[in-house]
C-alpha positions as CSV (number, residue, x, y, z in Angstrom):
1,M,77.8,50.8,113.3
2,D,75.5,52.6,115.7
3,E,75.8,56.4,115.8
4,H,77.5,58.0,118.8
5,A,75.0,59.2,121.4
6,S,76.1,62.8,121.1
7,R,76.1,63.0,117.3
8,V,73.0,65.2,117.1
9,C,74.6,67.8,119.4
10,Y,77.9,67.7,117.5
11,V,76.4,68.0,114.1
12,S,74.1,70.9,115.0
13,C,77.1,72.9,116.3
14,V,79.3,71.9,113.4
15,R,76.7,73.1,110.9
16,A,76.1,76.3,112.8
17,L,79.8,77.1,113.0
18,A,80.3,76.4,109.3
19,I,77.9,79.1,108.3
20,G,78.8,81.5,111.2
21,L,75.5,81.4,113.0
22,V,76.5,80.2,116.5
23,S,74.6,82.1,119.2
24,A,75.8,82.3,122.8
25,S,73.1,79.8,123.8
26,A,74.1,77.4,121.1
27,L,77.7,77.4,122.2
28,F,76.6,76.9,125.8
29,A,74.5,73.9,124.8
30,A,77.3,72.4,122.7
31,A,79.8,72.8,125.6
32,A,77.4,71.2,128.0
33,C,76.7,68.1,125.8
34,M,80.3,67.7,124.9
35,S,81.8,68.0,128.3
36,L,84.0,64.9,128.4
37,S,86.5,63.8,131.1
38,G,86.4,67.2,132.9
39,L,87.1,69.3,129.7
40,S,84.8,72.1,128.6
41,E,85.3,71.5,124.9
42,T,84.7,73.9,122.0
43,P,84.6,72.2,118.6
44,A,85.9,73.6,115.3
45,A,83.6,73.1,112.4
46,D,84.5,70.1,110.1
47,G,87.5,68.4,111.4
48,G,89.2,71.1,113.4
49,G,90.4,70.7,116.9
50,L,89.5,71.4,120.4
51,T,91.5,72.3,123.4
52,D,90.4,73.3,126.9
53,A,88.0,76.1,127.7
54,T,90.7,78.8,127.5
55,S,91.6,77.9,123.9
56,V,90.8,80.0,120.9
57,I,88.5,78.6,118.1
58,P,90.4,78.6,114.8
59,D,89.1,81.3,112.4
60,A,88.5,79.1,109.4
61,P,86.1,76.1,109.5
62,G,88.1,72.9,109.6
63,E,91.5,74.6,110.2
64,A,93.5,74.5,113.4
65,A,95.6,77.4,114.4
66,S,99.2,77.0,113.2
67,G,102.2,77.7,115.3
68,D,104.9,76.3,117.6
69,P,103.4,75.1,120.9
70,D,106.6,76.2,122.6
71,A,106.7,79.6,121.0
72,P,105.9,82.9,122.9
73,S,102.2,83.4,123.3
74,G,102.6,86.8,121.5
75,C,103.3,85.1,118.1
76,P,100.5,85.5,115.7
77,V,99.0,82.6,113.8
78,G,101.4,81.4,111.2
79,K,104.5,82.8,112.9
80,G,107.0,81.2,115.3
81,D,110.1,82.1,117.3
82,C,112.0,79.1,116.0
83,D,115.5,80.3,116.6
84,G,114.9,81.0,120.3
85,N,116.2,84.5,119.9
86,P,113.9,87.0,121.7
87,T,115.5,90.0,120.0
88,N,114.0,89.2,116.6
89,G,110.6,88.1,117.8
90,C,108.5,85.7,115.8
91,E,110.9,85.6,112.8
92,T,109.7,82.4,111.1
93,D,106.9,82.1,108.6
94,L,105.4,78.7,109.6
95,T,103.1,78.7,106.5
96,S,106.0,78.4,104.1
97,S,109.3,77.5,105.8
98,P,110.4,74.0,104.6
99,T,112.3,73.4,107.8
100,D,109.7,74.8,110.2
101,C,106.4,73.9,108.4
102,G,103.3,74.4,110.6
103,A,105.5,74.2,113.7
104,C,109.1,74.9,114.6
105,K,111.5,72.1,113.7
106,H,108.9,70.3,111.5
107,D,111.2,69.6,108.5
108,C,109.7,68.8,105.1
109,K,112.8,66.9,104.1
110,G,113.2,68.5,100.8
111,Q,109.5,69.0,100.0
112,A,107.8,72.4,99.8
113,C,105.8,73.9,102.6
114,T,102.5,75.4,101.6
115,A,99.8,76.7,103.9
116,S,101.7,75.2,106.9
117,A,101.8,71.7,105.5
118,C,104.6,69.8,103.7
119,T,103.8,68.6,100.2
120,P,103.2,64.8,100.5
121,L,105.3,62.3,98.7
122,I,103.8,59.6,96.5
123,V,104.5,56.0,97.5
124,A,102.1,54.6,94.9
125,Q,99.2,55.9,92.8
126,G,96.4,54.7,90.6
127,R,95.6,51.8,92.9
128,D,92.1,50.2,93.3
129,S,90.6,51.3,96.6
130,P,93.8,50.9,98.8
131,R,93.2,50.2,102.5
132,S,94.5,48.5,105.6
133,L,98.0,50.0,105.4
134,A,100.9,48.5,107.5
135,V,104.5,49.6,107.5
136,G,107.6,47.4,108.1
137,I,110.6,47.1,105.8
138,A,108.1,47.9,103.0
139,V,104.8,49.7,102.9
140,A,102.0,47.1,102.5
141,W,98.3,47.4,101.8
142,I,95.1,45.7,100.6
143,E,93.5,46.7,97.3
144,G,90.9,45.6,94.8
145,P,87.4,44.1,95.0
146,Q,86.5,42.5,98.3
147,A,86.0,39.0,96.9
148,S,89.2,39.0,94.8
149,A,91.6,41.4,96.5
150,S,95.4,41.7,96.3
151,I,98.0,42.2,99.0
152,M,100.5,44.8,97.7
153,A,103.7,46.3,98.9
154,S,106.1,49.1,97.9
155,S,109.8,48.9,98.6
156,G,111.6,51.9,97.4
157,T,110.6,52.3,93.8
158,T,109.6,48.6,93.5
159,L,105.9,47.6,93.5
160,L,105.3,44.0,94.8
161,T,102.3,41.8,94.5
162,I,102.4,39.8,97.8
163,A,99.3,37.7,97.0
164,G,96.4,38.0,94.5
165,G,92.9,36.6,94.4
166,Q,92.3,36.9,98.1
167,N,88.7,36.3,99.2
168,D,87.9,39.2,101.5
169,P,91.2,39.9,103.4
170,T,90.1,42.2,106.2
171,D,93.3,43.2,108.0
172,L,97.0,43.4,107.5
173,A,100.0,43.4,109.9
174,V,103.7,43.8,109.0
175,D,106.4,42.6,111.4
176,G,109.8,43.6,109.8
177,A,109.8,41.6,106.6
178,T,106.9,39.3,107.5
179,V,103.3,40.1,106.3
180,Y,100.3,38.6,108.1
181,W,96.7,38.7,107.0
182,P,93.4,37.0,107.6
183,V,91.3,35.9,104.7
184,K,87.7,36.0,106.0
185,G,86.1,34.5,102.9
186,D,88.2,31.4,103.1
187,G,88.7,31.2,106.9
188,K,92.5,31.4,106.8
189,V,95.4,33.2,108.4
190,L,98.3,33.6,105.9
191,A,101.9,34.9,106.1
192,C,104.9,35.4,103.8
193,D,108.3,37.1,104.0
194,I,108.8,40.0,101.6
195,P,109.4,39.8,98.6
196,C,107.0,36.8,99.1
197,V,108.2,34.5,96.2
198,G,105.8,31.6,95.8
199,S,102.6,30.9,97.7
200,P,102.0,32.3,101.2
201,K,102.2,30.1,104.2
202,T,98.9,29.0,105.8
203,L,99.2,29.4,109.6
204,W,95.6,28.6,110.4
205,T,92.5,27.1,108.7
206,A,89.2,27.7,110.4
207,P,87.0,24.7,111.3
208,P,83.5,24.6,109.8
209,G,81.4,27.6,110.9
210,A,84.3,29.8,111.8
211,T,86.6,32.3,110.0
212,A,89.3,34.8,110.7
213,S,88.9,38.6,110.8
214,A,91.9,40.4,112.3
215,V,95.5,40.0,113.2
216,A,98.1,41.5,115.6
217,F,101.5,40.5,117.0
218,D,104.0,41.1,119.7
219,T,107.7,40.0,120.0
220,T,106.9,36.3,120.1
221,T,103.2,35.6,119.3
222,L,100.6,36.1,116.6
223,Y,97.0,36.8,117.6
224,W,93.9,36.6,115.5
225,M,90.1,36.9,115.9
226,A,88.1,33.8,115.0
227,P,84.4,34.6,114.7
228,G,82.3,31.5,115.0
229,F,85.0,29.5,116.8
230,S,83.5,28.4,120.1
231,G,81.0,31.3,119.8
232,G,83.8,33.7,118.8
233,A,87.4,33.5,120.0
234,M,90.8,35.2,120.2
235,L,93.4,32.6,119.2
236,S,97.2,32.7,119.2
237,T,100.3,30.8,118.1
238,P,104.1,31.4,118.2
239,K,104.9,33.7,115.2
240,G,105.5,31.7,112.0
241,T,104.2,28.4,113.5
242,P,101.3,26.9,111.7
243,V,98.4,25.5,113.8
244,A,97.0,22.1,112.8
245,D,93.4,21.1,112.5
246,G,91.8,24.5,113.2
247,G,93.3,24.7,116.7
248,G,95.2,27.5,118.4
249,R,95.6,28.6,121.9
250,A,92.4,30.5,122.9
251,L,92.8,33.6,125.1
252,G,89.1,33.9,125.3
253,T,85.9,32.3,123.8
254,F,82.2,33.1,123.5
255,L,83.2,36.7,122.6
256,S,80.8,39.2,121.0
257,I,82.9,40.3,118.1
258,G,81.8,43.2,116.0
259,A,85.0,44.7,114.5
260,D,87.9,43.7,112.3
261,T,90.6,45.4,114.5
262,I,92.7,44.1,117.4
263,A,95.8,45.5,119.1
264,S,98.5,43.9,121.1
265,G,99.3,45.7,124.4
266,N,101.8,45.1,127.1
267,S,99.9,42.3,128.8
268,N,96.6,42.1,127.0
269,V,95.3,41.9,123.4
270,W,92.5,44.4,122.9
271,Y,89.5,44.3,120.6
272,A,86.5,46.4,119.9
273,D,83.1,45.1,120.8
274,T,80.8,47.3,118.7
275,R,77.7,45.2,119.5
276,D,77.7,46.2,123.1
277,G,77.4,50.0,123.0
278,G,81.0,50.4,121.8
279,T,83.4,48.8,124.3
280,L,87.1,48.2,124.4
281,R,87.9,44.8,125.9
282,G,91.2,43.2,126.8
283,L,92.2,39.6,127.0
284,A,95.2,38.6,129.1
285,K,98.0,37.1,127.1
286,G,99.2,34.7,129.8
287,I,96.0,32.8,130.6
288,A,92.7,32.0,129.0
289,G,89.8,33.7,130.6
290,G,87.1,36.3,130.4
291,A,87.4,39.7,128.8
292,T,88.2,42.8,130.8
293,N,86.2,45.9,129.9
294,A,88.6,48.9,129.6
295,L,86.1,51.5,128.5
296,D,82.3,51.3,127.9
297,G,79.7,53.3,126.1
298,L,81.9,54.6,123.3
299,G,79.2,54.4,120.7
300,A,80.5,54.3,117.1
301,L,83.9,52.9,118.1
302,G,86.2,52.8,115.1
303,A,89.9,52.0,114.6
304,F,92.3,51.9,117.5
305,Y,96.0,51.5,118.1
306,N,98.3,50.6,121.0
307,N,101.5,52.3,121.9
308,G,103.3,51.9,125.2
309,G,100.2,50.6,127.1
310,V,98.0,53.4,125.8
311,I,95.1,52.6,123.4
312,Y,94.3,55.4,121.0
313,F,91.0,55.2,119.2
314,V,88.4,57.1,117.1
315,T,84.7,57.3,117.3
316,S,83.4,57.5,113.8
317,G,80.7,59.6,112.1
318,P,80.5,63.2,110.6
319,A,81.2,64.6,114.1
320,G,83.6,61.9,115.4
321,S,86.4,62.2,118.0
322,V,89.9,61.1,118.7
323,R,90.6,59.7,122.2
324,A,92.9,57.6,124.3
325,C,92.7,55.0,127.1
326,D,95.6,54.5,129.5
327,V,95.0,50.8,130.2
328,P,94.0,48.9,132.3
329,T,92.0,51.6,134.3
330,C,91.2,54.1,131.5
331,A,90.6,56.7,134.2
332,N,89.9,60.1,132.8
333,P,90.6,59.2,129.2
334,P,92.0,62.2,127.3
335,V,90.0,63.6,124.4
336,Y,92.3,64.9,121.6
337,A,89.7,66.3,119.3
338,V,86.0,66.4,118.7
339,A,83.9,67.5,115.7
340,Q,86.1,65.5,113.4
341,A,84.6,64.9,110.0
342,N,84.5,61.1,109.7
343,P,87.8,60.0,111.4
344,V,88.8,56.6,110.2
345,D,92.2,55.6,111.7
346,V,94.7,56.7,114.4
347,V,98.3,55.9,115.3
348,S,100.9,57.2,117.7
349,D,104.7,57.0,118.1
350,G,104.5,57.9,121.8
351,A,105.4,61.5,121.3
352,S,102.5,62.5,119.0
353,V,99.1,61.3,117.9
354,Y,98.2,61.2,114.2
355,W,94.8,60.5,112.6
356,A,93.0,60.5,109.3
357,T,89.6,62.1,108.5
358,Q,87.7,61.4,105.4
359,G,85.9,64.8,105.5
360,L,82.4,65.4,104.2
361,G,83.1,65.5,100.5
362,A,85.0,63.5,97.9
363,S,88.4,65.3,98.4
364,D,88.4,67.1,101.7
365,G,90.1,64.3,103.7
366,A,93.0,65.3,105.9
367,I,95.9,64.0,108.1
368,W,96.2,65.5,111.5
369,K,98.7,65.6,114.4
370,C,98.7,66.5,118.1
371,P,101.2,66.1,120.9
372,R,100.5,63.1,123.0
373,T,100.3,65.2,126.2
374,G,99.4,68.8,126.9
375,T,97.1,71.0,124.9
376,C,95.9,69.6,121.6
377,T,95.4,72.1,118.8
378,P,95.4,69.8,115.8
379,Q,98.0,70.5,113.1
380,K,96.9,69.7,109.6
381,M,99.7,67.7,108.0
382,A,97.9,67.2,104.6
383,G,94.6,68.4,103.2
384,G,92.6,67.8,100.1
385,Q,92.9,64.1,100.3
386,G,90.6,61.7,98.5
387,K,88.9,59.6,101.2
388,P,91.8,58.5,103.4
389,S,91.2,54.9,104.6
390,S,94.1,53.9,106.8
391,I,97.3,55.3,108.4
392,D,100.6,54.1,109.8
393,L,104.1,55.4,110.5
394,D,107.7,54.6,110.9
395,A,110.5,56.6,112.5
396,T,110.5,59.3,109.9
397,Y,107.2,59.5,108.0
398,V,103.4,59.1,108.4
399,Y,101.8,57.0,105.6
400,W,98.2,56.8,104.5
401,T,96.0,55.2,101.8
402,N,93.4,57.2,99.9
403,A,90.5,55.0,98.8
404,G,89.0,57.8,96.8
405,D,91.9,58.6,94.4
406,G,93.9,55.4,94.7
407,A,97.0,57.0,96.1
408,I,99.4,55.9,98.9
409,R,101.2,58.9,100.3
410,K,103.6,59.9,103.1
411,T,104.7,63.1,104.8
412,P,107.5,63.8,107.4
413,K,106.3,63.4,111.0
């Protein structure tokens, strides 16, 4: 994908911060070129956070200041007033408390708290380049070589092979017990119900010259991208209902499709058009018609996620960002963080935003968290990760895949 237009500015500032050589003029230039949506932003080096102009830059490169956002402003970094008793001040050590880890009330659920982060739990390990994580009644992912990949799932302590020998599956969606995935190499959309005994159900087979590249769903309908179908189309069918003869209800055709990600919103299905300067586009669910541009000029637009009518997305690269778009207007879209070292995926539960960064080395990836509204000083939930590749969540945990070390991990939200 194309580099974001502001990459040169970001990278210069990141490198300078990393070696402690930022002059006043350099900071002024960085603030000027990274002024987004009315914020005067100050980046932390390598994956740290930003807040507004009054926020303090974290001391260590890549580290966000720890603490409780509701704690008194007099609490030093790493301390919090978690009992609400003003007479004993900032009584809690947020760097090691297993019930107030990194922030008050962040419970590690039996795991240790070290350096303000809970020790992650292992869901599975020793896998082959796990990616495209999705969580339902089980944790599912894609692994293995592109031309002969497997769809896997973990349910408790049981590891399940959903389907093997898949020719380039590019996406995965889990709706309760049902797993959906497109097989780009064979031009199919498949589904099965966990534990997926027998062959998966074929929901759609592409006509000649077309294929399938992404899936999403809502309460009643399955949606998928079909590159090459009428010049590129978004198709749909009632969930679980196979479509005969390469058909399917088209929400839009002749689409310029450049990404393997779609997201179902309240009234639209959204997709990333990376061939047009990085644009989020929406297609109305109710009628077939043209695409609506929600946000243009995003550059290296990466993964995105819908929650409650808000689209959260990342711009990729060594100085990427994490942002949101309150559809359909996307007026003054909030910027959660800049100077992020290769962000790859983002999710939200409506209260907080979580994202994964791969970092700049083999094992300096991280999982981050910010409140959905208010000041964003990113909290590092897990560091030292081997090339995180995807992220998802349920009511209790955040899950991610590490393509570098073959692990699937989780940590309390």
